[in-house]
C-alpha positions as CSV (number, residue, x, y, z in Angstrom):
1,M,0.9,-8.4,5.0
2,S,0.5,-4.8,3.8
3,L,-3.3,-5.1,3.3
4,R,-5.2,-3.9,6.3
5,R,-9.0,-4.0,5.7
6,A,-11.2,-6.3,3.6
7,A,-14.9,-6.4,2.9
8,V,-16.1,-10.1,2.9
9,I,-19.3,-10.5,0.9
10,S,-21.4,-13.7,1.0
11,L,-24.7,-14.7,-0.6
12,T,-25.6,-18.1,0.9
13,E,-25.7,-19.8,4.3
14,R,-22.5,-21.8,3.5
15,G,-20.9,-18.6,2.3
16,R,-21.9,-16.9,5.6
17,R,-20.2,-19.6,7.6
18,L,-17.2,-19.3,5.5
19,S,-17.1,-15.5,5.9
20,E,-17.1,-16.0,9.7
21,K,-14.1,-18.3,9.4
22,I,-12.2,-15.7,7.3
23,S,-13.0,-12.9,9.6
24,S,-11.9,-14.8,12.7
25,S,-8.7,-16.0,11.2
26,G,-6.8,-12.8,11.8
27,V,-5.2,-12.9,8.3
28,I,-6.7,-9.5,7.6
29,G,-9.1,-7.1,9.3
30,C,-12.6,-7.8,8.0
31,E,-16.0,-6.2,7.8
32,R,-18.6,-8.8,6.8
33,F,-21.5,-8.2,4.4
34,C,-24.1,-11.0,4.2
35,F,-27.2,-11.3,1.9
36,E,-30.2,-10.4,4.0
37,K,-31.7,-14.0,3.9
38,H,-28.4,-15.5,5.3
39,T,-27.0,-13.1,7.8
40,D,-26.1,-12.8,11.5
41,G,-25.6,-10.3,14.2
42,N,-21.9,-9.7,13.4
43,A,-22.5,-8.9,9.8
44,R,-24.1,-6.1,7.9
45,S,-27.0,-7.3,5.7
46,F,-27.7,-6.2,2.1
47,G,-30.4,-6.8,-0.4
48,S,-28.7,-5.7,-3.6
49,L,-25.2,-6.9,-4.4
50,S,-24.7,-4.3,-7.1
51,A,-25.8,-1.5,-4.8
52,L,-23.5,-2.7,-2.1
53,V,-20.4,-3.0,-4.3
54,S,-21.1,0.5,-5.8
55,K,-21.0,1.8,-2.2
56,I,-17.9,0.1,-0.9
57,F,-15.7,-0.6,-3.9
58,G,-12.5,1.4,-3.4
59,K,-13.1,2.0,0.3
60,F,-11.4,-1.3,1.4
61,D,-7.9,-2.6,0.6
62,A,-9.5,-5.9,-0.5
63,V,-12.9,-7.2,-1.5
64,I,-13.5,-10.9,-0.9
65,F,-16.5,-12.5,-2.6
66,V,-17.8,-15.8,-1.3
67,C,-19.9,-16.8,-4.4
68,A,-19.6,-17.8,-8.0
69,C,-16.8,-16.1,-9.9
70,G,-19.1,-14.9,-12.7
71,I,-21.4,-13.0,-10.2
72,A,-18.4,-11.2,-8.7
73,V,-16.8,-10.3,-12.1
74,R,-20.1,-8.8,-13.4
75,T,-20.6,-6.9,-10.2
76,I,-17.1,-5.3,-10.1
77,A,-16.8,-4.6,-13.9
78,P,-18.4,-1.1,-13.8
79,H,-16.0,0.0,-11.1
80,I,-12.6,-1.3,-12.4
81,C,-10.2,1.6,-13.0
82,S,-6.5,0.6,-13.0
83,K,-4.3,-2.0,-11.5
84,T,-2.4,0.8,-9.7
85,V,-5.5,1.9,-7.8
86,D,-8.1,-0.9,-7.8
87,P,-8.4,-2.9,-4.6
88,A,-7.4,-6.6,-4.4
89,V,-10.4,-8.7,-5.4
90,I,-10.7,-12.4,-4.5
91,V,-13.4,-14.9,-5.2
92,I,-13.9,-18.0,-3.1
93,D,-16.6,-20.6,-3.9
94,D,-18.9,-21.2,-1.0
95,C,-17.5,-24.7,-0.5
96,G,-14.0,-23.1,0.1
97,Q,-12.3,-25.2,-2.6
98,Y,-10.7,-22.5,-4.6
99,V,-9.4,-19.0,-3.6
100,I,-9.0,-17.0,-6.8
101,P,-7.4,-13.6,-7.1
102,V,-9.2,-11.9,-10.0
103,L,-8.1,-8.3,-9.7
104,S,-4.9,-6.4,-8.6
105,G,-2.9,-9.6,-8.1
106,H,0.5,-8.1,-7.7
107,I,0.3,-4.4,-6.9
108,G,-3.0,-4.7,-5.0
109,G,-1.8,-7.8,-3.1
110,A,-4.6,-10.2,-4.2
111,N,-2.2,-13.0,-5.0
112,E,-0.5,-12.8,-1.6
113,L,-3.8,-12.6,0.2
114,A,-5.2,-15.6,-1.7
115,K,-2.2,-17.7,-0.6
116,S,-2.8,-16.7,3.0
117,L,-6.5,-17.4,2.9
118,A,-6.3,-20.8,1.2
119,P,-5.3,-22.7,4.3
120,V,-7.9,-20.9,6.4
121,V,-10.8,-22.2,4.2
122,G,-9.1,-25.5,3.4
123,G,-8.8,-24.7,-0.3
124,V,-6.3,-24.0,-3.1
125,A,-5.0,-20.6,-4.1
126,A,-5.6,-20.5,-7.9
127,V,-3.0,-17.8,-8.9
128,T,-3.2,-17.3,-12.7
129,T,-0.9,-14.4,-13.4
130,A,1.8,-15.6,-15.8
131,T,4.9,-14.5,-13.9
132,D,3.6,-16.2,-10.8
133,S,2.4,-19.5,-12.3
134,G,5.6,-19.6,-14.4
135,G,7.9,-18.9,-11.4
136,V,9.8,-16.0,-13.1
137,F,10.6,-12.4,-12.1
138,S,7.5,-10.1,-11.9
139,P,8.3,-6.4,-12.0
140,D,5.2,-5.2,-10.2
141,L,5.4,-7.8,-7.5
142,F,9.1,-7.0,-7.1
143,A,8.3,-3.3,-6.8
144,K,5.5,-3.9,-4.2
145,A,7.6,-6.2,-2.1
146,N,10.4,-3.6,-1.9
147,G,8.2,-0.6,-1.4
148,L,9.1,0.9,-4.8
149,F,6.8,3.3,-6.7
150,I,6.2,2.3,-10.3
151,T,6.3,5.4,-12.6
152,D,5.2,3.7,-15.8
153,M,3.0,0.7,-16.0
154,T,3.5,0.3,-19.7
155,A,7.3,-0.1,-19.1
156,A,6.5,-2.6,-16.4
157,K,4.4,-4.7,-18.8
158,L,7.2,-4.6,-21.4
159,I,9.8,-5.7,-18.9
160,A,7.5,-8.6,-17.7
161,A,7.0,-9.7,-21.4
162,A,10.7,-9.6,-22.0
163,V,11.4,-11.8,-19.0
164,L,8.8,-14.3,-20.1
165,D,10.5,-14.3,-23.5
166,G,13.8,-15.2,-21.9
167,E,15.4,-11.8,-22.5
168,K,18.0,-10.6,-20.1
169,I,17.2,-7.5,-18.0
170,G,19.6,-4.7,-17.1
171,L,19.8,-2.9,-13.7
172,V,21.0,0.5,-12.5
173,S,20.3,1.2,-8.9
174,E,21.1,4.1,-6.5
175,C,20.1,1.8,-3.6
176,S,22.0,-1.1,-2.3
177,C,20.8,-4.4,-3.8
178,V,21.0,-8.0,-2.5
179,N,20.4,-11.3,-4.4
180,S,19.8,-11.4,-8.1
181,P,17.6,-13.7,-10.2
182,E,19.0,-15.2,-13.4
183,C,17.1,-12.8,-15.6
184,F,19.4,-9.9,-14.7
185,T,22.6,-9.2,-16.6
186,D,25.6,-6.9,-16.0
187,G,26.1,-6.6,-19.8
188,D,24.2,-4.6,-22.4
189,A,20.5,-4.9,-22.3
190,R,17.6,-3.5,-24.4
191,C,15.2,-3.5,-21.4
192,G,16.2,-2.6,-17.8
193,I,15.2,-1.3,-14.4
194,Y,16.4,1.9,-12.8
195,I,15.9,2.3,-9.1
196,G,16.5,5.8,-7.8
197,T,15.1,9.3,-7.6
198,E,16.6,10.9,-10.8
199,D,14.7,11.2,-14.0
200,V,17.0,9.1,-16.2
201,Q,16.5,6.4,-18.9
202,P,19.6,4.2,-19.0
203,F,18.0,1.6,-21.3
204,E,15.9,1.7,-24.5
205,V,13.0,0.4,-22.4
206,T,13.5,1.7,-18.8
207,L,11.2,0.9,-15.9
208,R,11.9,3.6,-13.4
209,L,11.2,2.7,-9.8
210,I,11.3,5.3,-7.0
211,P,12.3,4.1,-3.5
212,R,9.8,5.0,-0.8
213,D,12.5,6.4,1.5
214,L,11.0,9.4,3.3
215,A,9.1,9.5,6.6
216,V,7.1,12.7,6.8
217,G,6.2,14.4,10.1
218,I,3.3,16.9,10.1
219,G,1.9,19.4,12.5
220,C,-1.3,21.3,11.8
221,K,-4.2,23.1,13.3
222,R,-7.5,21.3,14.0
223,G,-9.6,20.9,10.9
224,T,-6.8,21.4,8.4
225,C,-7.9,19.8,5.1
226,A,-6.0,17.2,3.1
227,E,-5.5,19.6,0.2
228,K,-3.7,22.2,2.4
229,I,-1.5,19.5,3.9
230,S,-0.6,18.2,0.5
231,S,0.3,21.7,-0.6
232,A,2.5,22.2,2.4
233,V,4.4,18.9,1.6
234,D,4.9,20.1,-2.0
235,S,6.1,23.5,-0.7
236,A,8.8,21.6,1.4
237,G,10.2,20.1,-1.8
238,I,9.1,16.6,-1.0
239,D,8.3,14.1,-3.8
240,K,5.2,12.4,-2.5
241,R,6.0,9.3,-4.4
242,R,8.9,8.7,-2.0
243,I,6.8,8.9,1.2
244,F,6.4,5.6,3.1
245,S,4.7,7.0,6.3
246,V,3.0,10.1,7.6
247,A,3.3,10.8,11.3
248,S,2.1,13.3,13.9
249,I,1.1,13.6,17.6
250,D,-1.7,11.4,18.9
251,L,-3.8,14.5,19.5
252,K,-4.2,14.5,15.7
253,A,-5.2,10.8,15.4
254,N,-8.7,11.6,14.2
255,E,-7.9,14.5,12.0
256,S,-9.7,13.9,8.7
257,G,-7.2,15.9,6.7
258,L,-4.2,13.9,7.9
259,I,-6.1,10.6,7.5
260,G,-7.2,11.6,4.0
261,F,-3.8,12.7,2.9
262,S,-2.3,9.4,4.1
263,R,-5.0,7.4,2.3
264,E,-4.4,9.3,-0.9
265,L,-0.7,8.2,-0.8
266,G,-1.6,4.7,0.3
267,V,0.8,4.9,3.3
268,P,0.2,4.4,7.1
269,F,-0.6,7.4,9.4
270,L,1.3,6.9,12.6
271,T,0.8,8.9,15.8
272,Y,2.8,9.2,19.0
273,T,2.2,10.5,22.5
274,A,3.8,13.7,23.7
275,E,5.9,11.6,26.0
276,E,7.1,9.5,23.1
277,L,7.9,12.5,21.0
278,R,9.9,14.1,23.9
279,A,12.0,11.0,24.1
280,A,13.1,11.2,20.4
281,E,16.8,11.9,20.0
282,G,18.1,14.7,17.9
283,D,18.6,18.4,17.4
284,F,15.1,19.8,16.9
285,S,13.5,23.2,16.4
286,S,11.6,24.3,19.5
287,S,8.4,26.3,20.0
288,E,7.1,27.3,23.4
289,F,3.6,27.8,21.9
290,V,3.6,24.2,20.5
291,A,4.8,22.9,23.9
292,Q,1.9,24.7,25.7
293,V,-0.7,23.3,23.3
294,T,0.6,19.8,22.8
295,G,3.0,19.0,25.7
296,V,6.1,18.8,23.4
297,D,8.1,21.5,21.8
298,N,8.1,20.1,18.2
299,V,5.7,17.7,16.5
300,C,6.8,17.4,12.8
301,E,10.5,16.8,13.3
302,R,10.2,14.5,16.3
303,S,7.4,12.4,14.7
304,A,9.3,12.1,11.5
305,V,12.4,10.8,13.4
306,L,10.3,8.2,15.3
307,S,8.6,6.9,12.2
308,G,11.8,7.0,10.1
309,G,13.5,4.2,11.9
310,A,16.8,3.8,13.7
311,D,19.0,4.5,10.7
312,G,16.9,7.5,9.6
313,K,18.4,10.9,9.0
314,L,16.5,14.2,9.4
315,V,17.0,15.7,5.9
316,I,14.2,18.4,5.9
317,K,13.9,20.3,9.1
318,K,10.6,22.1,10.1
319,T,9.2,24.1,7.2
320,V,6.0,26.1,7.5
321,H,3.4,26.7,4.8
322,D,0.0,28.1,5.4
323,G,0.0,27.0,9.1
324,V,1.2,23.5,8.4
325,T,4.6,22.3,9.6
326,V,6.4,19.6,7.7
327,A,9.7,17.7,8.2
328,A,11.2,14.6,6.6
329,V,13.5,11.8,7.5
330,L,15.5,9.7,5.0
331,R,15.9,6.0,5.6
332,R,18.4,3.6,3.9
333,V,16.7,1.3,1.4
334,V,18.1,-2.1,0.6
335,V,16.4,-3.8,-2.4
336,D,16.0,-7.5,-2.5
337,L,16.0,-8.5,-6.2
338,L,14.9,-12.1,-5.5
339,V,11.3,-11.9,-4.2
């Protein structure tokens, strides 16, 4: 599962016990928040639900409410922004009968998480999105499952509506594709999907999906801010929508700038020891100064290669911008059309 951290919020004693079960299940990393009258030593207590949600909404990949659905909906309403940025929100009644994804079902992963939590609490995942309950192709779920960046949510909605209406969908892809649901056609189509990095519109209604195919390695001085790192990545000619991981040496594991930059992109920040970096295979730039400071002659290229996978190719060698070094590895993407 791509979701990493969830806030689990409970209001009652039964809810508290259920939140313990969710946390100990290992389905997702959890931080528990219990109402002050029904809490325990492993949870953070709160007195005001609205104040708590205002503080934590957007800081977790998912928010799991163990309470009545109406309470949860009214509490999150002021904070809802967009399905592309909102966290997954799930509501579970404190008897554990129903696990209901109420926000960011596809892109945010709420539907997937609800299905994983249902057997934990002994309940039923009540997934209500039309393309899930109807068992037909869902553009945003398809994009998420294949690590594709959606450039236009309006087009995604139009494609989903066309599929529900029984309309055939066209496909143009620069990536290799496997499997194919019945809704796709090789013939003419009004609506269609383009998968690639070019700015093209092969159909009247085109959903353009960008493959996340770049692993970016970064070296920087201590205290370098996220904005400066982002500017260096831009200077290297990298489309940030294509990035699937950011990597560096473990000496930078707690650098707020690198952590913040990765979070802005919604991708993992990976670090490697000097020994691991030295073992990376390839023709790399070398710096005696970097070797003296870090124990390895190059950080950005080597970390990009390690995080890019076995079939990755170093396509952008070390570039330097304002003291930040950047390199990128391109991986081969295979798209599964049947997800």
